[in-house]
N, CA, C, O and CB atoms as a CASP TS submission, in Angstrom:
PFRMAT TS
TARGET T0000
AUTHOR 0000-0000-0000
METHOD Language model
MODEL 1
PARENT N/A
ATOM      1  N   UNK     1      95.836  79.938 106.339  1.00  0.00           N
ATOM      2  CA  UNK     1      96.820  80.039 107.284  1.00  0.00           C
ATOM      3  C   UNK     1      97.110  81.531 107.929  1.00  0.00           C
ATOM      4  O   UNK     1      97.494  82.423 107.172  1.00  0.00           O
ATOM      5  CB  UNK     1      98.006  79.500 106.633  1.00  0.00           C
ATOM      6  N   UNK     2      96.945  81.762 109.166  1.00  0.00           N
ATOM      7  CA  UNK     2      96.808  83.112 109.761  1.00  0.00           C
ATOM      8  C   UNK     2      98.066  83.741 109.683  1.00  0.00           C
ATOM      9  O   UNK     2      99.082  83.067 109.849  1.00  0.00           O
ATOM     10  CB  UNK     2      96.329  83.109 111.181  1.00  0.00           C
ATOM     11  N   UNK     3      98.133  85.080 109.427  1.00  0.00           N
ATOM     12  CA  UNK     3      99.457  85.811 109.332  1.00  0.00           C
ATOM     13  C   UNK     3      99.834  85.597 108.031  1.00  0.00           C
ATOM     14  O   UNK     3     100.691  86.436 107.751  1.00  0.00           O
ATOM     15  CB  UNK     3     100.570  85.359 110.307  1.00  0.00           C
ATOM     16  N   UNK     4      99.623  84.932 107.177  1.00  0.00           N
ATOM     17  CA  UNK     4     100.342  84.567 105.870  1.00  0.00           C
ATOM     18  C   UNK     4     100.457  85.921 104.714  1.00  0.00           C
ATOM     19  O   UNK     4      99.515  86.616 104.332  1.00  0.00           O
ATOM     20  CB  UNK     4      99.411  83.231 105.161  1.00  0.00           C
ATOM     21  N   UNK     5     101.903  86.038 104.310  1.00  0.00           N
ATOM     22  CA  UNK     5     101.817  86.933 103.480  1.00  0.00           C
ATOM     23  C   UNK     5     101.338  86.908 102.031  1.00  0.00           C
ATOM     24  O   UNK     5     101.606  85.935 101.326  1.00  0.00           O
ATOM     25  CB  UNK     5     102.795  87.297 103.540  1.00  0.00           C
ATOM     26  N   UNK     6     100.527  88.106 101.485  1.00  0.00           N
ATOM     27  CA  UNK     6      99.864  88.193 100.191  1.00  0.00           C
ATOM     28  C   UNK     6     100.361  89.054  99.434  1.00  0.00           C
ATOM     29  O   UNK     6      99.687  89.452  98.484  1.00  0.00           O
ATOM     30  CB  UNK     6      98.608  88.444 100.223  1.00  0.00           C
ATOM     31  N   UNK     7     101.707  89.578  99.669  1.00  0.00           N
ATOM     32  CA  UNK     7     102.131  90.335  98.899  1.00  0.00           C
ATOM     33  C   UNK     7     101.948  90.298  97.455  1.00  0.00           C
ATOM     34  O   UNK     7     101.351  89.247  97.218  1.00  0.00           O
ATOM     35  CB  UNK     7     103.124  90.345  99.170  1.00  0.00           C
ATOM     36  N   UNK     8     102.177  90.951  96.343  1.00  0.00           N
ATOM     37  CA  UNK     8     101.783  90.722  94.954  1.00  0.00           C
ATOM     38  C   UNK     8     103.087  89.650  94.377  1.00  0.00           C
ATOM     39  O   UNK     8     102.908  88.632  93.708  1.00  0.00           O
ATOM     40  CB  UNK     8     101.644  92.360  94.057  1.00  0.00           C
ATOM     41  N   UNK     9     104.494  90.230  94.870  1.00  0.00           N
ATOM     42  CA  UNK     9     105.375  89.038  94.602  1.00  0.00           C
ATOM     43  C   UNK     9     105.550  88.041  95.133  1.00  0.00           C
ATOM     44  O   UNK     9     106.346  87.262  94.607  1.00  0.00           O
ATOM     45  CB  UNK     9     106.305  89.199  94.552  1.00  0.00           C
ATOM     46  N   UNK    10     104.902  87.671  96.349  1.00  0.00           N
ATOM     47  CA  UNK    10     104.526  86.356  96.916  1.00  0.00           C
ATOM     48  C   UNK    10     103.606  85.748  96.070  1.00  0.00           C
ATOM     49  O   UNK    10     103.887  84.641  95.610  1.00  0.00           O
ATOM     50  CB  UNK    10     103.961  86.427  98.266  1.00  0.00           C
ATOM     51  N   UNK    11     102.472  86.329  95.766  1.00  0.00           N
ATOM     52  CA  UNK    11     101.390  85.748  95.135  1.00  0.00           C
ATOM     53  C   UNK    11     101.875  85.306  93.922  1.00  0.00           C
ATOM     54  O   UNK    11     101.631  84.125  93.676  1.00  0.00           O
ATOM     55  CB  UNK    11     100.265  86.601  94.990  1.00  0.00           C
ATOM     56  N   UNK    12     102.629  86.064  92.916  1.00  0.00           N
ATOM     57  CA  UNK    12     102.786  85.936  91.392  1.00  0.00           C
ATOM     58  C   UNK    12     104.208  86.214  91.409  1.00  0.00           C
ATOM     59  O   UNK    12     104.730  87.200  90.888  1.00  0.00           O
ATOM     60  CB  UNK    12     101.861  86.976  90.384  1.00  0.00           C
ATOM     61  N   UNK    13     104.806  85.289  92.040  1.00  0.00           N
ATOM     62  CA  UNK    13     106.613  85.254  91.771  1.00  0.00           C
ATOM     63  C   UNK    13     106.726  85.478  90.245  1.00  0.00           C
ATOM     64  O   UNK    13     107.268  86.527  89.895  1.00  0.00           O
ATOM     65  CB  UNK    13     107.513  83.524  92.206  1.00  0.00           C
ATOM     66  N   UNK    14     106.322  84.702  89.375  1.00  0.00           N
ATOM     67  CA  UNK    14     106.632  84.472  88.237  1.00  0.00           C
ATOM     68  C   UNK    14     106.223  86.030  87.255  1.00  0.00           C
ATOM     69  O   UNK    14     106.333  86.195  86.040  1.00  0.00           O
ATOM     70  CB  UNK    14     105.865  83.050  87.894  1.00  0.00           C
ATOM     71  N   UNK    15     105.724  87.034  88.342  1.00  0.00           N
ATOM     72  CA  UNK    15     105.320  88.179  87.442  1.00  0.00           C
ATOM     73  C   UNK    15     106.268  89.834  88.062  1.00  0.00           C
ATOM     74  O   UNK    15     106.115  91.033  87.827  1.00  0.00           O
ATOM     75  CB  UNK    15     103.295  88.287  87.618  1.00  0.00           C
ATOM     76  N   UNK    16     107.239  89.014  88.928  1.00  0.00           N
ATOM     77  CA  UNK    16     108.046  89.995  89.794  1.00  0.00           C
ATOM     78  C   UNK    16     108.581  91.291  88.978  1.00  0.00           C
ATOM     79  O   UNK    16     108.710  92.434  89.416  1.00  0.00           O
ATOM     80  CB  UNK    16     109.336  89.199  90.424  1.00  0.00           C
ATOM     81  N   UNK    17     108.874  90.784  87.607  1.00  0.00           N
ATOM     82  CA  UNK    17     109.856  91.847  87.020  1.00  0.00           C
ATOM     83  C   UNK    17     108.659  92.803  86.349  1.00  0.00           C
ATOM     84  O   UNK    17     108.995  93.975  86.177  1.00  0.00           O
ATOM     85  CB  UNK    17     111.149  91.141  85.760  1.00  0.00           C
ATOM     86  N   UNK    18     107.545  92.503  86.023  1.00  0.00           N
ATOM     87  CA  UNK    18     106.305  93.161  85.562  1.00  0.00           C
ATOM     88  C   UNK    18     105.853  94.134  86.413  1.00  0.00           C
ATOM     89  O   UNK    18     105.749  95.337  86.174  1.00  0.00           O
ATOM     90  CB  UNK    18     105.258  92.272  85.370  1.00  0.00           C
ATOM     91  N   UNK    19     105.556  93.465  87.555  1.00  0.00           N
ATOM     92  CA  UNK    19     105.537  94.194  88.921  1.00  0.00           C
ATOM     93  C   UNK    19     106.020  95.326  89.399  1.00  0.00           C
ATOM     94  O   UNK    19     105.326  96.219  89.884  1.00  0.00           O
ATOM     95  CB  UNK    19     105.964  93.605  89.655  1.00  0.00           C
ATOM     96  N   UNK    20     107.435  95.346  89.265  1.00  0.00           N
ATOM     97  CA  UNK    20     108.548  96.136  89.468  1.00  0.00           C
ATOM     98  C   UNK    20     108.239  97.309  88.389  1.00  0.00           C
ATOM     99  O   UNK    20     108.093  98.490  88.703  1.00  0.00           O
ATOM    100  CB  UNK    20     109.983  95.286  89.264  1.00  0.00           C
ATOM    101  N   UNK    21     108.172  96.852  87.203  1.00  0.00           N
ATOM    102  CA  UNK    21     107.990  97.924  86.075  1.00  0.00           C
ATOM    103  C   UNK    21     106.894  98.562  86.218  1.00  0.00           C
ATOM    104  O   UNK    21     107.043  99.778  86.101  1.00  0.00           O
ATOM    105  CB  UNK    21     107.971  97.452  84.741  1.00  0.00           C
ATOM    106  N   UNK    22     105.723  98.179  86.449  1.00  0.00           N
ATOM    107  CA  UNK    22     104.410  98.908  86.269  1.00  0.00           C
ATOM    108  C   UNK    22     104.321  99.718  87.843  1.00  0.00           C
ATOM    109  O   UNK    22     103.794 100.830  87.863  1.00  0.00           O
ATOM    110  CB  UNK    22     102.960  97.670  85.897  1.00  0.00           C
ATOM    111  N   UNK    23     104.775  99.204  88.950  1.00  0.00           N
ATOM    112  CA  UNK    23     105.105 100.096  89.846  1.00  0.00           C
ATOM    113  C   UNK    23     105.817 101.333  89.862  1.00  0.00           C
ATOM    114  O   UNK    23     105.635 102.196  90.720  1.00  0.00           O
ATOM    115  CB  UNK    23     105.544  99.566  90.478  1.00  0.00           C
ATOM    116  N   UNK    24     106.766 101.439  88.754  1.00  0.00           N
ATOM    117  CA  UNK    24     107.638 102.540  88.778  1.00  0.00           C
ATOM    118  C   UNK    24     107.096 103.321  87.337  1.00  0.00           C
ATOM    119  O   UNK    24     107.313 104.523  87.188  1.00  0.00           O
ATOM    120  CB  UNK    24     109.361 102.020  88.826  1.00  0.00           C
ATOM    121  N   UNK    25     106.419 102.568  86.364  1.00  0.00           N
ATOM    122  CA  UNK    25     105.700 103.290  85.204  1.00  0.00           C
ATOM    123  C   UNK    25     104.165 103.720  85.325  1.00  0.00           C
ATOM    124  O   UNK    25     103.807 104.615  84.560  1.00  0.00           O
ATOM    125  CB  UNK    25     105.779 102.379  84.013  1.00  0.00           C
ATOM    126  N   UNK    26     103.474 103.328  85.966  1.00  0.00           N
ATOM    127  CA  UNK    26     102.174 103.259  86.277  1.00  0.00           C
ATOM    128  C   UNK    26     101.608 103.838  87.447  1.00  0.00           C
ATOM    129  O   UNK    26     101.249 103.084  88.352  1.00  0.00           O
ATOM    130  CB  UNK    26     101.895 102.122  86.283  1.00  0.00           C
ATOM    131  N   UNK    27     101.480 105.044  87.557  1.00  0.00           N
ATOM    132  CA  UNK    27     101.074 105.601  88.995  1.00  0.00           C
ATOM    133  C   UNK    27      99.804 105.022  89.779  1.00  0.00           C
ATOM    134  O   UNK    27      99.728 104.863  90.997  1.00  0.00           O
ATOM    135  CB  UNK    27     100.789 107.110  88.839  1.00  0.00           C
ATOM    136  N   UNK    28      98.763 104.722  88.763  1.00  0.00           N
ATOM    137  CA  UNK    28      97.373 104.060  89.229  1.00  0.00           C
ATOM    138  C   UNK    28      97.974 102.507  89.796  1.00  0.00           C
ATOM    139  O   UNK    28      97.634 102.066  90.894  1.00  0.00           O
ATOM    140  CB  UNK    28      96.056 103.900  87.697  1.00  0.00           C
ATOM    141  N   UNK    29      98.690 101.943  89.087  1.00  0.00           N
ATOM    142  CA  UNK    29      99.003 100.485  89.589  1.00  0.00           C
ATOM    143  C   UNK    29      99.977 100.805  90.798  1.00  0.00           C
ATOM    144  O   UNK    29      99.909 100.057  91.773  1.00  0.00           O
ATOM    145  CB  UNK    29      99.776  99.418  88.334  1.00  0.00           C
ATOM    146  N   UNK    30     100.608 101.543  90.809  1.00  0.00           N
ATOM    147  CA  UNK    30     101.396 101.902  91.939  1.00  0.00           C
ATOM    148  C   UNK    30     100.621 102.135  93.165  1.00  0.00           C
ATOM    149  O   UNK    30     100.765 101.498  94.209  1.00  0.00           O
ATOM    150  CB  UNK    30     102.159 103.054  91.649  1.00  0.00           C
ATOM    151  N   UNK    31      99.703 103.191  92.943  1.00  0.00           N
ATOM    152  CA  UNK    31      98.676 103.559  94.171  1.00  0.00           C
ATOM    153  C   UNK    31      98.081 102.297  94.527  1.00  0.00           C
ATOM    154  O   UNK    31      98.173 101.896  95.687  1.00  0.00           O
ATOM    155  CB  UNK    31      97.435 104.663  93.792  1.00  0.00           C
ATOM    156  N   UNK    32      97.461 101.609  93.616  1.00  0.00           N
ATOM    157  CA  UNK    32      96.542 100.200  94.131  1.00  0.00           C
ATOM    158  C   UNK    32      97.468  99.312  94.452  1.00  0.00           C
ATOM    159  O   UNK    32      96.922  98.353  94.998  1.00  0.00           O
ATOM    160  CB  UNK    32      95.517  99.430  93.016  1.00  0.00           C
ATOM    161  N   UNK    33      98.938  99.143  94.345  1.00  0.00           N
ATOM    162  CA  UNK    33      99.660  98.210  95.061  1.00  0.00           C
ATOM    163  C   UNK    33      99.816  98.566  96.350  1.00  0.00           C
ATOM    164  O   UNK    33      99.705  97.762  97.276  1.00  0.00           O
ATOM    165  CB  UNK    33     100.836  97.966  94.535  1.00  0.00           C
ATOM    166  N   UNK    34     100.134 100.023  96.516  1.00  0.00           N
ATOM    167  CA  UNK    34     100.454 100.444  97.673  1.00  0.00           C
ATOM    168  C   UNK    34      99.343 100.294  98.834  1.00  0.00           C
ATOM    169  O   UNK    34      99.626 100.160 100.024  1.00  0.00           O
ATOM    170  CB  UNK    34     100.850 101.730  97.459  1.00  0.00           C
ATOM    171  N   UNK    35      97.827 100.344  98.224  1.00  0.00           N
ATOM    172  CA  UNK    35      96.509 100.329  98.797  1.00  0.00           C
ATOM    173  C   UNK    35      96.737  98.713  99.391  1.00  0.00           C
ATOM    174  O   UNK    35      96.879  98.341 100.555  1.00  0.00           O
ATOM    175  CB  UNK    35      95.104 100.662  97.557  1.00  0.00           C
ATOM    176  N   UNK    36      96.714  97.994  98.240  1.00  0.00           N
ATOM    177  CA  UNK    36      96.920  96.268  98.525  1.00  0.00           C
ATOM    178  C   UNK    36      97.760  96.107  99.517  1.00  0.00           C
ATOM    179  O   UNK    36      97.293  95.462 100.455  1.00  0.00           O
ATOM    180  CB  UNK    36      97.554  95.354  97.326  1.00  0.00           C
ATOM    181  N   UNK    37      99.003  96.528  99.649  1.00  0.00           N
ATOM    182  CA  UNK    37      99.917  96.149 100.796  1.00  0.00           C
ATOM    183  C   UNK    37      99.580  96.493 102.217  1.00  0.00           C
ATOM    184  O   UNK    37      99.757  95.777 103.203  1.00  0.00           O
ATOM    185  CB  UNK    37     101.162  96.730 100.571  1.00  0.00           C
ATOM    186  N   UNK    38      99.002  97.858 102.165  1.00  0.00           N
ATOM    187  CA  UNK    38      98.563  98.324 103.230  1.00  0.00           C
ATOM    188  C   UNK    38      97.359  97.340 103.925  1.00  0.00           C
ATOM    189  O   UNK    38      97.350  96.978 105.102  1.00  0.00           O
ATOM    190  CB  UNK    38      98.164  99.690 102.880  1.00  0.00           C
ATOM    191  N   UNK    39      96.403  97.023 102.946  1.00  0.00           N
ATOM    192  CA  UNK    39      95.328  96.138 103.464  1.00  0.00           C
ATOM    193  C   UNK    39      96.149  94.517 103.926  1.00  0.00           C
ATOM    194  O   UNK    39      95.654  93.868 104.847  1.00  0.00           O
ATOM    195  CB  UNK    39      94.022  95.975 102.068  1.00  0.00           C
ATOM    196  N   UNK    40      96.874  94.215 103.500  1.00  0.00           N
ATOM    197  CA  UNK    40      97.634  92.900 103.708  1.00  0.00           C
ATOM    198  C   UNK    40      98.016  93.252 104.983  1.00  0.00           C
ATOM    199  O   UNK    40      97.432  92.874 105.998  1.00  0.00           O
ATOM    200  CB  UNK    40      98.879  92.481 102.687  1.00  0.00           C
ATOM    201  N   UNK    41      99.152  94.092 104.950  1.00  0.00           N
ATOM    202  CA  UNK    41      99.780  94.256 106.471  1.00  0.00           C
ATOM    203  C   UNK    41      98.828  94.407 107.592  1.00  0.00           C
ATOM    204  O   UNK    41      98.964  93.673 108.571  1.00  0.00           O
ATOM    205  CB  UNK    41     100.677  95.522 106.582  1.00  0.00           C
ATOM    206  N   UNK    42      97.620  95.521 107.540  1.00  0.00           N
ATOM    207  CA  UNK    42      96.556  95.306 108.547  1.00  0.00           C
ATOM    208  C   UNK    42      95.986  93.973 108.656  1.00  0.00           C
ATOM    209  O   UNK    42      95.662  93.507 109.748  1.00  0.00           O
ATOM    210  CB  UNK    42      95.492  96.170 108.305  1.00  0.00           C
ATOM    211  N   UNK    43      95.856  93.350 107.570  1.00  0.00           N
ATOM    212  CA  UNK    43      95.021  91.914 107.966  1.00  0.00           C
ATOM    213  C   UNK    43      95.890  90.947 108.716  1.00  0.00           C
ATOM    214  O   UNK    43      95.460  90.247 109.633  1.00  0.00           O
ATOM    215  CB  UNK    43      94.482  91.057 106.589  1.00  0.00           C
ATOM    216  N   UNK    44      97.287  90.935 108.233  1.00  0.00           N
ATOM    217  CA  UNK    44      98.228  90.223 108.973  1.00  0.00           C
ATOM    218  C   UNK    44      98.178  90.384 110.562  1.00  0.00           C
ATOM    219  O   UNK    44      98.058  89.522 111.432  1.00  0.00           O
ATOM    220  CB  UNK    44      99.517  90.624 108.467  1.00  0.00           C
ATOM    221  N   UNK    45      98.309  91.773 110.654  1.00  0.00           N
ATOM    222  CA  UNK    45      98.535  92.303 111.981  1.00  0.00           C
ATOM    223  C   UNK    45      97.124  91.937 112.993  1.00  0.00           C
ATOM    224  O   UNK    45      97.183  91.594 114.174  1.00  0.00           O
ATOM    225  CB  UNK    45      98.832  94.026 111.799  1.00  0.00           C
ATOM    226  N   UNK    46      96.065  92.088 112.299  1.00  0.00           N
ATOM    227  CA  UNK    46      95.078  91.858 113.316  1.00  0.00           C
ATOM    228  C   UNK    46      94.872  89.973 113.344  1.00  0.00           C
ATOM    229  O   UNK    46      94.463  89.378 114.341  1.00  0.00           O
ATOM    230  CB  UNK    46      93.515  92.852 112.824  1.00  0.00           C
ATOM    231  N   UNK    47      95.211  89.371 112.191  1.00  0.00           N
ATOM    232  CA  UNK    47      95.179  88.000 112.466  1.00  0.00           C
ATOM    233  C   UNK    47      96.252  87.455 113.286  1.00  0.00           C
ATOM    234  O   UNK    47      96.130  86.318 113.742  1.00  0.00           O
ATOM    235  CB  UNK    47      95.147  87.329 111.311  1.00  0.00           C
ATOM    236  N   UNK    48      97.341  88.184 113.530  1.00  0.00           N
ATOM    237  CA  UNK    48      98.482  87.626 114.697  1.00  0.00           C
ATOM    238  C   UNK    48      97.951  88.240 116.191  1.00  0.00           C
ATOM    239  O   UNK    48      98.524  87.864 117.213  1.00  0.00           O
ATOM    240  CB  UNK    48     100.319  88.331 114.316  1.00  0.00           C
ATOM    241  N   UNK    49      97.012  89.044 116.248  1.00  0.00           N
ATOM    242  CA  UNK    49      96.321  89.651 117.580  1.00  0.00           C
ATOM    243  C   UNK    49      94.955  88.649 117.798  1.00  0.00           C
ATOM    244  O   UNK    49      94.149  88.896 118.694  1.00  0.00           O
ATOM    245  CB  UNK    49      95.813  91.511 117.332  1.00  0.00           C
ATOM    246  N   UNK    50      94.827  87.750 117.081  1.00  0.00           N
ATOM    247  CA  UNK    50      93.544  86.955 117.326  1.00  0.00           C
ATOM    248  C   UNK    50      92.249  87.952 116.754  1.00  0.00           C
ATOM    249  O   UNK    50      91.230  88.104 117.428  1.00  0.00           O
ATOM    250  CB  UNK    50      93.392  86.576 119.121  1.00  0.00           C
ATOM    251  N   UNK    51      92.401  88.453 115.724  1.00  0.00           N
ATOM    252  CA  UNK    51      91.351  89.308 114.947  1.00  0.00           C
ATOM    253  C   UNK    51      90.603  90.130 115.902  1.00  0.00           C
ATOM    254  O   UNK    51      89.446  89.727 116.016  1.00  0.00           O
ATOM    255  CB  UNK    51      90.312  88.427 114.120  1.00  0.00           C
ATOM    256  N   UNK    52      90.889  91.172 116.641  1.00  0.00           N
ATOM    257  CA  UNK    52      90.078  92.011 117.570  1.00  0.00           C
ATOM    258  C   UNK    52      89.483  92.736 117.154  1.00  0.00           C
ATOM    259  O   UNK    52      89.428  93.855 117.664  1.00  0.00           O
ATOM    260  CB  UNK    52      90.535  92.616 118.373  1.00  0.00           C
ATOM    261  N   UNK    53      88.677  92.361 115.884  1.00  0.00           N
ATOM    262  CA  UNK    53      87.514  93.338 115.241  1.00  0.00           C
ATOM    263  C   UNK    53      86.671  92.129 114.764  1.00  0.00           C
ATOM    264  O   UNK    53      87.138  91.012 114.543  1.00  0.00           O
ATOM    265  CB  UNK    53      88.034  94.553 113.834  1.00  0.00           C
ATOM    266  N   UNK    54      85.268  92.516 114.621  1.00  0.00           N
ATOM    267  CA  UNK    54      84.112  91.658 114.718  1.00  0.00           C
ATOM    268  C   UNK    54      84.599  90.822 113.045  1.00  0.00           C
ATOM    269  O   UNK    54      85.594  91.151 112.399  1.00  0.00           O
ATOM    270  CB  UNK    54      82.309  92.723 114.870  1.00  0.00           C
ATOM    271  N   UNK    55      83.711  89.835 112.678  1.00  0.00           N
ATOM    272  CA  UNK    55      83.939  88.964 111.861  1.00  0.00           C
ATOM    273  C   UNK    55      83.428  89.860 110.548  1.00  0.00           C
ATOM    274  O   UNK    55      83.999  89.791 109.459  1.00  0.00           O
ATOM    275  CB  UNK    55      83.252  87.568 112.248  1.00  0.00           C
ATOM    276  N   UNK    56      82.471  90.564 110.762  1.00  0.00           N
ATOM    277  CA  UNK    56      82.049  91.193 109.377  1.00  0.00           C
ATOM    278  C   UNK    56      83.198  92.349 108.936  1.00  0.00           C
ATOM    279  O   UNK    56      83.305  92.524 107.723  1.00  0.00           O
ATOM    280  CB  UNK    56      80.417  91.960 109.533  1.00  0.00           C
ATOM    281  N   UNK    57      83.833  92.938 109.583  1.00  0.00           N
ATOM    282  CA  UNK    57      84.866  93.835 109.241  1.00  0.00           C
ATOM    283  C   UNK    57      85.913  93.137 108.944  1.00  0.00           C
ATOM    284  O   UNK    57      86.481  93.524 107.923  1.00  0.00           O
ATOM    285  CB  UNK    57      85.182  94.752 110.175  1.00  0.00           C
ATOM    286  N   UNK    58      86.461  92.078 109.569  1.00  0.00           N
ATOM    287  CA  UNK    58      87.814  91.079 108.767  1.00  0.00           C
ATOM    288  C   UNK    58      87.143  90.874 107.638  1.00  0.00           C
ATOM    289  O   UNK    58      87.631  91.312 106.596  1.00  0.00           O
ATOM    290  CB  UNK    58      88.384  89.418 109.474  1.00  0.00           C
ATOM    291  N   UNK    59      85.830  90.133 107.610  1.00  0.00           N
ATOM    292  CA  UNK    59      85.533  89.789 105.810  1.00  0.00           C
ATOM    293  C   UNK    59      85.889  90.783 104.861  1.00  0.00           C
ATOM    294  O   UNK    59      86.578  90.802 103.841  1.00  0.00           O
ATOM    295  CB  UNK    59      83.938  89.594 105.400  1.00  0.00           C
ATOM    296  N   UNK    60      85.126  91.710 105.585  1.00  0.00           N
ATOM    297  CA  UNK    60      85.248  93.199 104.390  1.00  0.00           C
ATOM    298  C   UNK    60      87.020  93.763 104.169  1.00  0.00           C
ATOM    299  O   UNK    60      87.403  94.488 103.250  1.00  0.00           O
ATOM    300  CB  UNK    60      84.158  94.957 105.329  1.00  0.00           C
ATOM    301  N   UNK    61      87.478  93.462 104.759  1.00  0.00           N
ATOM    302  CA  UNK    61      89.005  93.929 104.723  1.00  0.00           C
ATOM    303  C   UNK    61      89.724  92.571 103.899  1.00  0.00           C
ATOM    304  O   UNK    61      90.796  92.693 103.307  1.00  0.00           O
ATOM    305  CB  UNK    61      89.736  94.210 106.551  1.00  0.00           C
ATOM    306  N   UNK    62      89.168  91.622 103.943  1.00  0.00           N
ATOM    307  CA  UNK    62      89.763  90.339 103.103  1.00  0.00           C
ATOM    308  C   UNK    62      89.103  90.710 101.684  1.00  0.00           C
ATOM    309  O   UNK    62      89.795  90.794 100.669  1.00  0.00           O
ATOM    310  CB  UNK    62      89.215  88.593 103.758  1.00  0.00           C
ATOM    311  N   UNK    63      87.851  90.905 101.689  1.00  0.00           N
ATOM    312  CA  UNK    63      87.010  91.325 100.297  1.00  0.00           C
ATOM    313  C   UNK    63      87.647  92.095  99.615  1.00  0.00           C
ATOM    314  O   UNK    63      87.905  91.809  98.446  1.00  0.00           O
ATOM    315  CB  UNK    63      85.729  91.999 100.409  1.00  0.00           C
ATOM    316  N   UNK    64      88.087  93.350 100.227  1.00  0.00           N
ATOM    317  CA  UNK    64      88.737  94.527  99.692  1.00  0.00           C
ATOM    318  C   UNK    64      90.216  94.407  99.057  1.00  0.00           C
ATOM    319  O   UNK    64      90.645  95.019  98.079  1.00  0.00           O
ATOM    320  CB  UNK    64      88.780  95.480 100.791  1.00  0.00           C
ATOM    321  N   UNK    65      90.888  93.459  99.867  1.00  0.00           N
ATOM    322  CA  UNK    65      92.073  92.905  99.500  1.00  0.00           C
ATOM    323  C   UNK    65      91.944  91.976  98.481  1.00  0.00           C
ATOM    324  O   UNK    65      92.886  92.062  97.694  1.00  0.00           O
ATOM    325  CB  UNK    65      92.687  92.362 100.526  1.00  0.00           C
ATOM    326  N   UNK    66      91.021  90.999  98.155  1.00  0.00           N
ATOM    327  CA  UNK    66      90.840  90.285  97.212  1.00  0.00           C
ATOM    328  C   UNK    66      90.553  90.964  95.888  1.00  0.00           C
ATOM    329  O   UNK    66      91.232  90.734  94.887  1.00  0.00           O
ATOM    330  CB  UNK    66      89.969  89.495  97.583  1.00  0.00           C
ATOM    331  N   UNK    67      89.467  91.860  95.905  1.00  0.00           N
ATOM    332  CA  UNK    67      89.279  92.678  94.955  1.00  0.00           C
ATOM    333  C   UNK    67      90.407  93.388  93.997  1.00  0.00           C
ATOM    334  O   UNK    67      90.573  93.353  92.778  1.00  0.00           O
ATOM    335  CB  UNK    67      88.625  93.487  95.548  1.00  0.00           C
ATOM    336  N   UNK    68      91.142  94.075  95.100  1.00  0.00           N
ATOM    337  CA  UNK    68      92.419  95.077  94.700  1.00  0.00           C
ATOM    338  C   UNK    68      93.219  93.740  93.951  1.00  0.00           C
ATOM    339  O   UNK    68      93.499  93.795  92.753  1.00  0.00           O
ATOM    340  CB  UNK    68      93.462  95.998  96.340  1.00  0.00           C
ATOM    341  N   UNK    69      93.534  92.602  94.745  1.00  0.00           N
ATOM    342  CA  UNK    69      94.289  91.857  93.958  1.00  0.00           C
ATOM    343  C   UNK    69      93.852  91.101  92.452  1.00  0.00           C
ATOM    344  O   UNK    69      94.705  90.797  91.619  1.00  0.00           O
ATOM    345  CB  UNK    69      94.646  90.980  94.849  1.00  0.00           C
ATOM    346  N   UNK    70      92.756  90.919  92.309  1.00  0.00           N
ATOM    347  CA  UNK    70      92.149  90.658  91.115  1.00  0.00           C
ATOM    348  C   UNK    70      92.353  91.630  89.927  1.00  0.00           C
ATOM    349  O   UNK    70      92.618  91.255  88.785  1.00  0.00           O
ATOM    350  CB  UNK    70      90.836  90.547  91.392  1.00  0.00           C
ATOM    351  N   UNK    71      92.190  93.038  90.352  1.00  0.00           N
ATOM    352  CA  UNK    71      92.503  94.114  89.731  1.00  0.00           C
ATOM    353  C   UNK    71      93.736  94.459  89.210  1.00  0.00           C
ATOM    354  O   UNK    71      93.895  94.949  88.091  1.00  0.00           O
ATOM    355  CB  UNK    71      92.216  94.890  90.371  1.00  0.00           C
ATOM    356  N   UNK    72      94.731  94.176  90.113  1.00  0.00           N
ATOM    357  CA  UNK    72      96.215  94.320  89.665  1.00  0.00           C
ATOM    358  C   UNK    72      96.706  93.184  89.068  1.00  0.00           C
ATOM    359  O   UNK    72      97.665  93.275  88.301  1.00  0.00           O
ATOM    360  CB  UNK    72      97.139  94.628  90.757  1.00  0.00           C
ATOM    361  N   UNK    73      96.158  92.062  89.323  1.00  0.00           N
ATOM    362  CA  UNK    73      96.421  90.754  88.124  1.00  0.00           C
ATOM    363  C   UNK    73      95.935  91.034  86.775  1.00  0.00           C
ATOM    364  O   UNK    73      96.512  90.692  85.743  1.00  0.00           O
ATOM    365  CB  UNK    73      95.610  89.315  88.499  1.00  0.00           C
ATOM    366  N   UNK    74      94.933  91.620  86.845  1.00  0.00           N
ATOM    367  CA  UNK    74      94.344  91.729  85.469  1.00  0.00           C
ATOM    368  C   UNK    74      95.158  92.997  84.576  1.00  0.00           C
ATOM    369  O   UNK    74      95.159  93.120  83.351  1.00  0.00           O
ATOM    370  CB  UNK    74      92.609  92.064  85.658  1.00  0.00           C
ATOM    371  N   UNK    75      95.593  93.565  85.222  1.00  0.00           N
ATOM    372  CA  UNK    75      96.554  94.810  84.563  1.00  0.00           C
ATOM    373  C   UNK    75      98.012  93.986  84.480  1.00  0.00           C
ATOM    374  O   UNK    75      98.723  94.366  83.549  1.00  0.00           O
ATOM    375  CB  UNK    75      96.687  96.476  85.753  1.00  0.00           C
ATOM    376  N   UNK    76      98.488  93.062  85.200  1.00  0.00           N
ATOM    377  CA  UNK    76      99.671  92.550  84.988  1.00  0.00           C
ATOM    378  C   UNK    76      99.837  91.626  83.652  1.00  0.00           C
ATOM    379  O   UNK    76     100.803  91.570  82.891  1.00  0.00           O
ATOM    380  CB  UNK    76      99.968  91.859  86.177  1.00  0.00           C
ATOM    381  N   UNK    77      98.453  90.835  83.598  1.00  0.00           N
ATOM    382  CA  UNK    77      98.437  90.234  82.502  1.00  0.00           C
ATOM    383  C   UNK    77      97.852  90.801  81.270  1.00  0.00           C
ATOM    384  O   UNK    77      97.746  89.964  80.374  1.00  0.00           O
ATOM    385  CB  UNK    77      97.951  89.222  82.755  1.00  0.00           C
ATOM    386  N   UNK    78      97.429  92.030  80.965  1.00  0.00           N
ATOM    387  CA  UNK    78      97.002  92.905  80.053  1.00  0.00           C
ATOM    388  C   UNK    78      98.151  92.951  78.947  1.00  0.00           C
ATOM    389  O   UNK    78      98.034  93.685  77.965  1.00  0.00           O
ATOM    390  CB  UNK    78      96.678  94.262  80.730  1.00  0.00           C
TER
END
């Protein structure tokens, strides 16, 4: 769905306390989460404007977001 929110708390609501804890205590997690949130906002903004970039660029943004989400999730379940 276009413009859908993919924030970590939205994606993993059962882990919201751990997300908040790591965001405060782990600088690397906090930095990656900020990058993830910025990518998500950029993708949503572009989707709501009918993706005014080429498909390859949009695919790369979504790929980068997915890679970061996987990395962040791995740290959440560790």
